[in-house]
mmCIF file of the N, C-alpha and C atoms, coordinates in Angstrom:
data_MODEL
# 
_entry.id   MODEL 
# 
loop_
_atom_site.group_PDB 
_atom_site.id 
_atom_site.type_symbol 
_atom_site.label_atom_id 
_atom_site.label_alt_id 
_atom_site.label_comp_id 
_atom_site.label_asym_id 
_atom_site.label_entity_id 
_atom_site.label_seq_id 
_atom_site.pdbx_PDB_ins_code 
_atom_site.Cartn_x 
_atom_site.Cartn_y 
_atom_site.Cartn_z 
_atom_site.occupancy 
_atom_site.B_iso_or_equiv 
_atom_site.pdbx_formal_charge 
_atom_site.auth_seq_id 
_atom_site.auth_comp_id 
_atom_site.auth_asym_id 
_atom_site.auth_atom_id 
_atom_site.pdbx_PDB_model_num 
ATOM 1   N N  . MET A 1 1  ? 87.528  125.596 108.331 1.00 0.00 ? 1  MET A N  1 
ATOM 2   C CA . MET A 1 1  ? 87.968  124.601 109.297 1.00 0.00 ? 1  MET A CA 1 
ATOM 3   C C  . MET A 1 1  ? 87.306  123.269 108.997 1.00 0.00 ? 1  MET A C  1 
ATOM 4   N N  . ARG A 1 2  ? 86.027  123.270 108.727 1.00 0.00 ? 2  ARG A N  1 
ATOM 5   C CA . ARG A 1 2  ? 85.326  122.009 108.503 1.00 0.00 ? 2  ARG A CA 1 
ATOM 6   C C  . ARG A 1 2  ? 85.849  121.283 107.250 1.00 0.00 ? 2  ARG A C  1 
ATOM 7   N N  . GLU A 1 3  ? 86.215  122.052 106.228 1.00 0.00 ? 3  GLU A N  1 
ATOM 8   C CA . GLU A 1 3  ? 86.766  121.444 105.010 1.00 0.00 ? 3  GLU A CA 1 
ATOM 9   C C  . GLU A 1 3  ? 88.118  120.768 105.305 1.00 0.00 ? 3  GLU A C  1 
ATOM 10  N N  . GLN A 1 4  ? 88.920  121.339 106.144 1.00 0.00 ? 4  GLN A N  1 
ATOM 11  C CA . GLN A 1 4  ? 90.214  120.745 106.473 1.00 0.00 ? 4  GLN A CA 1 
ATOM 12  C C  . GLN A 1 4  ? 90.078  119.412 107.269 1.00 0.00 ? 4  GLN A C  1 
ATOM 13  N N  . ILE A 1 5  ? 89.099  119.461 108.205 1.00 0.00 ? 5  ILE A N  1 
ATOM 14  C CA . ILE A 1 5  ? 88.862  118.240 108.933 1.00 0.00 ? 5  ILE A CA 1 
ATOM 15  C C  . ILE A 1 5  ? 88.295  117.123 108.033 1.00 0.00 ? 5  ILE A C  1 
ATOM 16  N N  . THR A 1 6  ? 87.423  117.473 107.107 1.00 0.00 ? 6  THR A N  1 
ATOM 17  C CA . THR A 1 6  ? 86.861  116.536 106.187 1.00 0.00 ? 6  THR A CA 1 
ATOM 18  C C  . THR A 1 6  ? 87.956  115.958 105.302 1.00 0.00 ? 6  THR A C  1 
ATOM 19  N N  . THR A 1 7  ? 88.873  116.820 104.856 1.00 0.00 ? 7  THR A N  1 
ATOM 20  C CA . THR A 1 7  ? 89.963  116.366 103.995 1.00 0.00 ? 7  THR A CA 1 
ATOM 21  C C  . THR A 1 7  ? 90.892  115.396 104.778 1.00 0.00 ? 7  THR A C  1 
ATOM 22  N N  . ALA A 1 8  ? 91.178  115.780 106.046 1.00 0.00 ? 8  ALA A N  1 
ATOM 23  C CA . ALA A 1 8  ? 92.029  114.900 106.828 1.00 0.00 ? 8  ALA A CA 1 
ATOM 24  C C  . ALA A 1 8  ? 91.369  113.524 107.061 1.00 0.00 ? 8  ALA A C  1 
ATOM 25  N N  . LEU A 1 9  ? 90.078  113.527 107.376 1.00 0.00 ? 9  LEU A N  1 
ATOM 26  C CA . LEU A 1 9  ? 89.381  112.242 107.533 1.00 0.00 ? 9  LEU A CA 1 
ATOM 27  C C  . LEU A 1 9  ? 89.305  111.434 106.299 1.00 0.00 ? 9  LEU A C  1 
ATOM 28  N N  . ASP A 1 10 ? 89.123  112.092 105.148 1.00 0.00 ? 10 ASP A N  1 
ATOM 29  C CA . ASP A 1 10 ? 89.126  111.409 103.848 1.00 0.00 ? 10 ASP A CA 1 
ATOM 30  C C  . ASP A 1 10 ? 90.478  110.746 103.595 1.00 0.00 ? 10 ASP A C  1 
ATOM 31  N N  . ALA A 1 11 ? 91.520  111.460 103.864 1.00 0.00 ? 11 ALA A N  1 
ATOM 32  C CA . ALA A 1 11 ? 92.903  110.968 103.651 1.00 0.00 ? 11 ALA A CA 1 
ATOM 33  C C  . ALA A 1 11 ? 93.141  109.780 104.617 1.00 0.00 ? 11 ALA A C  1 
ATOM 34  N N  . LEU A 1 12 ? 92.726  109.888 105.867 1.00 0.00 ? 12 LEU A N  1 
ATOM 35  C CA . LEU A 1 12 ? 92.938  108.816 106.828 1.00 0.00 ? 12 LEU A CA 1 
ATOM 36  C C  . LEU A 1 12 ? 92.144  107.555 106.371 1.00 0.00 ? 12 LEU A C  1 
ATOM 37  N N  . GLY A 1 13 ? 90.917  107.780 105.970 1.00 0.00 ? 13 GLY A N  1 
ATOM 38  C CA . GLY A 1 13 ? 90.128  106.641 105.480 1.00 0.00 ? 13 GLY A CA 1 
ATOM 39  C C  . GLY A 1 13 ? 90.742  105.952 104.283 1.00 0.00 ? 13 GLY A C  1 
ATOM 40  N N  . LEU A 1 14 ? 91.220  106.712 103.354 1.00 0.00 ? 14 LEU A N  1 
ATOM 41  C CA . LEU A 1 14 ? 91.879  106.217 102.164 1.00 0.00 ? 14 LEU A CA 1 
ATOM 42  C C  . LEU A 1 14 ? 93.094  105.384 102.552 1.00 0.00 ? 14 LEU A C  1 
ATOM 43  N N  . LEU A 1 15 ? 93.909  105.950 103.457 1.00 0.00 ? 15 LEU A N  1 
ATOM 44  C CA . LEU A 1 15 ? 95.123  105.208 103.910 1.00 0.00 ? 15 LEU A CA 1 
ATOM 45  C C  . LEU A 1 15 ? 94.756  103.906 104.624 1.00 0.00 ? 15 LEU A C  1 
ATOM 46  N N  . LEU A 1 16 ? 93.687  103.922 105.403 1.00 0.00 ? 16 LEU A N  1 
ATOM 47  C CA . LEU A 1 16 ? 93.261  102.693 106.057 1.00 0.00 ? 16 LEU A CA 1 
ATOM 48  C C  . LEU A 1 16 ? 92.773  101.648 105.062 1.00 0.00 ? 16 LEU A C  1 
ATOM 49  N N  . VAL A 1 17 ? 92.012  102.082 104.048 1.00 0.00 ? 17 VAL A N  1 
ATOM 50  C CA . VAL A 1 17 ? 91.597  101.156 103.017 1.00 0.00 ? 17 VAL A CA 1 
ATOM 51  C C  . VAL A 1 17 ? 92.792  100.589 102.266 1.00 0.00 ? 17 VAL A C  1 
ATOM 52  N N  . ALA A 1 18 ? 93.733  101.461 101.943 1.00 0.00 ? 18 ALA A N  1 
ATOM 53  C CA . ALA A 1 18 ? 94.946  101.021 101.235 1.00 0.00 ? 18 ALA A CA 1 
ATOM 54  C C  . ALA A 1 18 ? 95.742  100.027 102.118 1.00 0.00 ? 18 ALA A C  1 
ATOM 55  N N  . ALA A 1 19 ? 95.831  100.279 103.400 1.00 0.00 ? 19 ALA A N  1 
ATOM 56  C CA . ALA A 1 19 ? 96.584  99.388  104.253 1.00 0.00 ? 19 ALA A CA 1 
ATOM 57  C C  . ALA A 1 19 ? 95.885  98.033  104.350 1.00 0.00 ? 19 ALA A C  1 
ATOM 58  N N  . GLY A 1 20 ? 94.536  98.058  104.477 1.00 0.00 ? 20 GLY A N  1 
ATOM 59  C CA . GLY A 1 20 ? 93.809  96.823  104.532 1.00 0.00 ? 20 GLY A CA 1 
ATOM 60  C C  . GLY A 1 20 ? 93.943  96.027  103.227 1.00 0.00 ? 20 GLY A C  1 
ATOM 61  N N  . ALA A 1 21 ? 93.826  96.691  102.104 1.00 0.00 ? 21 ALA A N  1 
ATOM 62  C CA . ALA A 1 21 ? 93.953  95.999  100.815 1.00 0.00 ? 21 ALA A CA 1 
ATOM 63  C C  . ALA A 1 21 ? 95.372  95.453  100.637 1.00 0.00 ? 21 ALA A C  1 
ATOM 64  N N  . GLY A 1 22 ? 96.357  96.221  101.051 1.00 0.00 ? 22 GLY A N  1 
ATOM 65  C CA . GLY A 1 22 ? 97.724  95.770  100.945 1.00 0.00 ? 22 GLY A CA 1 
ATOM 66  C C  . GLY A 1 22 ? 98.026  94.560  101.830 1.00 0.00 ? 22 GLY A C  1 
ATOM 67  N N  . ALA A 1 23 ? 97.440  94.611  103.073 1.00 0.00 ? 23 ALA A N  1 
ATOM 68  C CA . ALA A 1 23 ? 97.620  93.488  103.997 1.00 0.00 ? 23 ALA A CA 1 
ATOM 69  C C  . ALA A 1 23 ? 96.967  92.214  103.426 1.00 0.00 ? 23 ALA A C  1 
ATOM 70  N N  . ALA A 1 24 ? 95.761  92.365  102.921 1.00 0.00 ? 24 ALA A N  1 
ATOM 71  C CA . ALA A 1 24 ? 95.066  91.202  102.382 1.00 0.00 ? 24 ALA A CA 1 
ATOM 72  C C  . ALA A 1 24 ? 95.814  90.633  101.185 1.00 0.00 ? 24 ALA A C  1 
ATOM 73  N N  . ALA A 1 25 ? 96.219  91.522  100.265 1.00 0.00 ? 25 ALA A N  1 
ATOM 74  C CA . ALA A 1 25 ? 96.954  91.077  99.100  1.00 0.00 ? 25 ALA A CA 1 
ATOM 75  C C  . ALA A 1 25 ? 98.344  90.522  99.493  1.00 0.00 ? 25 ALA A C  1 
ATOM 76  N N  . GLY A 1 26 ? 98.909  91.095  100.528 1.00 0.00 ? 26 GLY A N  1 
ATOM 77  C CA . GLY A 1 26 ? 100.230 90.643  100.971 1.00 0.00 ? 26 GLY A CA 1 
ATOM 78  C C  . GLY A 1 26 ? 100.207 89.228  101.469 1.00 0.00 ? 26 GLY A C  1 
ATOM 79  N N  . MET A 1 27 ? 99.075  88.792  102.035 1.00 0.00 ? 27 MET A N  1 
ATOM 80  C CA . MET A 1 27 ? 98.978  87.416  102.483 1.00 0.00 ? 27 MET A CA 1 
ATOM 81  C C  . MET A 1 27 ? 98.984  86.438  101.338 1.00 0.00 ? 27 MET A C  1 
ATOM 82  N N  . VAL A 1 28 ? 98.469  86.904  100.189 1.00 0.00 ? 28 VAL A N  1 
ATOM 83  C CA . VAL A 1 28 ? 98.361  86.037  99.029  1.00 0.00 ? 28 VAL A CA 1 
ATOM 84  C C  . VAL A 1 28 ? 99.566  86.126  98.113  1.00 0.00 ? 28 VAL A C  1 
ATOM 85  N N  . ILE A 1 29 ? 100.043 87.361  97.863  1.00 0.00 ? 29 ILE A N  1 
ATOM 86  C CA . ILE A 1 29 ? 101.095 87.534  96.877  1.00 0.00 ? 29 ILE A CA 1 
ATOM 87  C C  . ILE A 1 29 ? 102.400 88.132  97.461  1.00 0.00 ? 29 ILE A C  1 
ATOM 88  N N  . GLY A 1 30 ? 102.466 88.249  98.793  1.00 0.00 ? 30 GLY A N  1 
ATOM 89  C CA . GLY A 1 30 ? 103.698 88.713  99.429  1.00 0.00 ? 30 GLY A CA 1 
ATOM 90  C C  . GLY A 1 30 ? 103.852 90.231  99.309  1.00 0.00 ? 30 GLY A C  1 
ATOM 91  N N  . TRP A 1 31 ? 105.116 90.684  99.181  1.00 0.00 ? 31 TRP A N  1 
ATOM 92  C CA . TRP A 1 31 ? 105.435 92.072  99.157  1.00 0.00 ? 31 TRP A CA 1 
ATOM 93  C C  . TRP A 1 31 ? 104.801 92.796  97.998  1.00 0.00 ? 31 TRP A C  1 
ATOM 94  N N  . ALA A 1 32 ? 104.411 92.148  96.969  1.00 0.00 ? 32 ALA A N  1 
ATOM 95  C CA . ALA A 1 32 ? 103.743 92.828  95.878  1.00 0.00 ? 32 ALA A CA 1 
ATOM 96  C C  . ALA A 1 32 ? 102.408 93.413  96.314  1.00 0.00 ? 32 ALA A C  1 
ATOM 97  N N  . GLY A 1 33 ? 101.947 93.009  97.484  1.00 0.00 ? 33 GLY A N  1 
ATOM 98  C CA . GLY A 1 33 ? 100.733 93.622  98.037  1.00 0.00 ? 33 GLY A CA 1 
ATOM 99  C C  . GLY A 1 33 ? 100.879 95.110  98.242  1.00 0.00 ? 33 GLY A C  1 
ATOM 100 N N  . LEU A 1 34 ? 102.126 95.625  98.373  1.00 0.00 ? 34 LEU A N  1 
ATOM 101 C CA . LEU A 1 34 ? 102.373 97.037  98.465  1.00 0.00 ? 34 LEU A CA 1 
ATOM 102 C C  . LEU A 1 34 ? 101.872 97.768  97.189  1.00 0.00 ? 34 LEU A C  1 
ATOM 103 N N  . ALA A 1 35 ? 101.975 97.094  96.041  1.00 0.00 ? 35 ALA A N  1 
ATOM 104 C CA . ALA A 1 35 ? 101.488 97.671  94.812  1.00 0.00 ? 35 ALA A CA 1 
ATOM 105 C C  . ALA A 1 35 ? 99.988  97.906  94.849  1.00 0.00 ? 35 ALA A C  1 
ATOM 106 N N  . VAL A 1 36 ? 99.320  97.017  95.529  1.00 0.00 ? 36 VAL A N  1 
ATOM 107 C CA . VAL A 1 36 ? 97.827  97.147  95.671  1.00 0.00 ? 36 VAL A CA 1 
ATOM 108 C C  . VAL A 1 36 ? 97.550  98.404  96.504  1.00 0.00 ? 36 VAL A C  1 
ATOM 109 N N  . SER A 1 37 ? 98.273  98.609  97.551  1.00 0.00 ? 37 SER A N  1 
ATOM 110 C CA . SER A 1 37 ? 98.100  99.803  98.407  1.00 0.00 ? 37 SER A CA 1 
ATOM 111 C C  . SER A 1 37 ? 98.356  101.060 97.589  1.00 0.00 ? 37 SER A C  1 
ATOM 112 N N  . GLY A 1 38 ? 99.407  101.060 96.818  1.00 0.00 ? 38 GLY A N  1 
ATOM 113 C CA . GLY A 1 38 ? 99.710  102.168 95.944  1.00 0.00 ? 38 GLY A CA 1 
ATOM 114 C C  . GLY A 1 38 ? 98.612  102.453 94.961  1.00 0.00 ? 38 GLY A C  1 
ATOM 115 N N  . ALA A 1 39 ? 98.053  101.412 94.388  1.00 0.00 ? 39 ALA A N  1 
ATOM 116 C CA . ALA A 1 39 ? 96.975  101.565 93.423  1.00 0.00 ? 39 ALA A CA 1 
ATOM 117 C C  . ALA A 1 39 ? 95.723  102.145 94.073  1.00 0.00 ? 39 ALA A C  1 
ATOM 118 N N  . VAL A 1 40 ? 95.445  101.759 95.288  1.00 0.00 ? 40 VAL A N  1 
ATOM 119 C CA . VAL A 1 40 ? 94.266  102.293 95.994  1.00 0.00 ? 40 VAL A CA 1 
ATOM 120 C C  . VAL A 1 40 ? 94.457  103.783 96.260  1.00 0.00 ? 40 VAL A C  1 
ATOM 121 N N  . VAL A 1 41 ? 95.643  104.157 96.695  1.00 0.00 ? 41 VAL A N  1 
ATOM 122 C CA . VAL A 1 41 ? 95.948  105.563 96.968  1.00 0.00 ? 41 VAL A CA 1 
ATOM 123 C C  . VAL A 1 41 ? 95.880  106.380 95.672  1.00 0.00 ? 41 VAL A C  1 
ATOM 124 N N  . LEU A 1 42 ? 96.470  105.842 94.619  1.00 0.00 ? 42 LEU A N  1 
ATOM 125 C CA . LEU A 1 42 ? 96.486  106.561 93.339  1.00 0.00 ? 42 LEU A CA 1 
ATOM 126 C C  . LEU A 1 42 ? 95.051  106.729 92.798  1.00 0.00 ? 42 LEU A C  1 
ATOM 127 N N  . ALA A 1 43 ? 94.239  105.678 92.939  1.00 0.00 ? 43 ALA A N  1 
ATOM 128 C CA . ALA A 1 43 ? 92.851  105.745 92.461  1.00 0.00 ? 43 ALA A CA 1 
ATOM 129 C C  . ALA A 1 43 ? 92.090  106.771 93.244  1.00 0.00 ? 43 ALA A C  1 
ATOM 130 N N  . GLY A 1 44 ? 92.305  106.837 94.532  1.00 0.00 ? 44 GLY A N  1 
ATOM 131 C CA . GLY A 1 44 ? 91.632  107.836 95.408  1.00 0.00 ? 44 GLY A CA 1 
ATOM 132 C C  . GLY A 1 44 ? 92.067  109.248 95.029  1.00 0.00 ? 44 GLY A C  1 
ATOM 133 N N  . SER A 1 45 ? 93.329  109.424 94.699  1.00 0.00 ? 45 SER A N  1 
ATOM 134 C CA . SER A 1 45 ? 93.868  110.681 94.343  1.00 0.00 ? 45 SER A CA 1 
ATOM 135 C C  . SER A 1 45 ? 93.257  111.173 93.011  1.00 0.00 ? 45 SER A C  1 
ATOM 136 N N  . VAL A 1 46 ? 93.176  110.278 92.060  1.00 0.00 ? 46 VAL A N  1 
ATOM 137 C CA . VAL A 1 46 ? 92.614  110.591 90.730  1.00 0.00 ? 46 VAL A CA 1 
ATOM 138 C C  . VAL A 1 46 ? 91.103  110.968 90.895  1.00 0.00 ? 46 VAL A C  1 
ATOM 139 N N  . LEU A 1 47 ? 90.388  110.160 91.660  1.00 0.00 ? 47 LEU A N  1 
ATOM 140 C CA . LEU A 1 47 ? 89.014  110.457 91.925  1.00 0.00 ? 47 LEU A CA 1 
ATOM 141 C C  . LEU A 1 47 ? 88.785  111.814 92.622  1.00 0.00 ? 47 LEU A C  1 
ATOM 142 N N  . ALA A 1 48 ? 89.618  112.103 93.586  1.00 0.00 ? 48 ALA A N  1 
ATOM 143 C CA . ALA A 1 48 ? 89.546  113.447 94.257  1.00 0.00 ? 48 ALA A CA 1 
ATOM 144 C C  . ALA A 1 48 ? 89.819  114.589 93.312  1.00 0.00 ? 48 ALA A C  1 
ATOM 145 N N  . ALA A 1 49 ? 90.809  114.384 92.473  1.00 0.00 ? 49 ALA A N  1 
ATOM 146 C CA . ALA A 1 49 ? 91.155  115.435 91.490  1.00 0.00 ? 49 ALA A CA 1 
ATOM 147 C C  . ALA A 1 49 ? 90.022  115.646 90.506  1.00 0.00 ? 49 ALA A C  1 
ATOM 148 N N  . ARG A 1 50 ? 89.387  114.601 90.050  1.00 0.00 ? 50 ARG A N  1 
ATOM 149 C CA . ARG A 1 50 ? 88.262  114.714 89.135  1.00 0.00 ? 50 ARG A CA 1 
ATOM 150 C C  . ARG A 1 50 ? 87.071  115.435 89.811  1.00 0.00 ? 50 ARG A C  1 
ATOM 151 N N  . THR A 1 51 ? 86.807  115.025 91.045  1.00 0.00 ? 51 THR A N  1 
ATOM 152 C CA . THR A 1 51 ? 85.714  115.630 91.826  1.00 0.00 ? 51 THR A CA 1 
ATOM 153 C C  . THR A 1 51 ? 85.956  117.072 92.035  1.00 0.00 ? 51 THR A C  1 
ATOM 154 N N  . ALA A 1 52 ? 87.157  117.462 92.407  1.00 0.00 ? 52 ALA A N  1 
ATOM 155 C CA . ALA A 1 52 ? 87.541  118.860 92.621  1.00 0.00 ? 52 ALA A CA 1 
ATOM 156 C C  . ALA A 1 52 ? 87.422  119.638 91.313  1.00 0.00 ? 52 ALA A C  1 
ATOM 157 N N  . GLY A 1 53 ? 87.844  119.018 90.233  1.00 0.00 ? 53 GLY A N  1 
ATOM 158 C CA . GLY A 1 53 ? 87.769  119.718 88.937  1.00 0.00 ? 53 GLY A CA 1 
ATOM 159 C C  . GLY A 1 53 ? 86.358  119.947 88.503  1.00 0.00 ? 53 GLY A C  1 
ATOM 160 N N  . SER A 1 54 ? 85.435  119.038 88.743  1.00 0.00 ? 54 SER A N  1 
ATOM 161 C CA . SER A 1 54 ? 84.057  119.211 88.318  1.00 0.00 ? 54 SER A CA 1 
ATOM 162 C C  . SER A 1 54 ? 83.315  120.178 89.234  1.00 0.00 ? 54 SER A C  1 
ATOM 163 N N  . GLU A 1 55 ? 83.776  120.363 90.459  1.00 0.00 ? 55 GLU A N  1 
ATOM 164 C CA . GLU A 1 55 ? 83.148  121.356 91.373  1.00 0.00 ? 55 GLU A CA 1 
ATOM 165 C C  . GLU A 1 55 ? 83.543  122.771 90.973  1.00 0.00 ? 55 GLU A C  1 
ATOM 166 N N  . ARG A 1 56 ? 84.738  122.909 90.385  1.00 0.00 ? 56 ARG A N  1 
ATOM 167 C CA . ARG A 1 56 ? 85.212  124.270 90.041  1.00 0.00 ? 56 ARG A CA 1 
ATOM 168 C C  . ARG A 1 56 ? 84.507  124.801 88.774  1.00 0.00 ? 56 ARG A C  1 
ATOM 169 N N  . GLY A 1 57 ? 84.038  123.935 87.986  1.00 0.00 ? 57 GLY A N  1 
ATOM 170 C CA . GLY A 1 57 ? 83.290  124.458 86.822  1.00 0.00 ? 57 GLY A CA 1 
ATOM 171 C C  . GLY A 1 57 ? 83.743  123.811 85.618  1.00 0.00 ? 57 GLY A C  1 
# 
């Protein structure tokens, strides 16, 4: 149960960071700021996959 809560909080945190980055970039470059949000989520996903892979052995 603790792992599921931690995963949910990690996902929520990542989405909030992505939303903030996208909003900040959106003020400067407009709708292309959505690409920044996507890049943040993708980077977080890659990092999580690497971390999970290194924990498995």
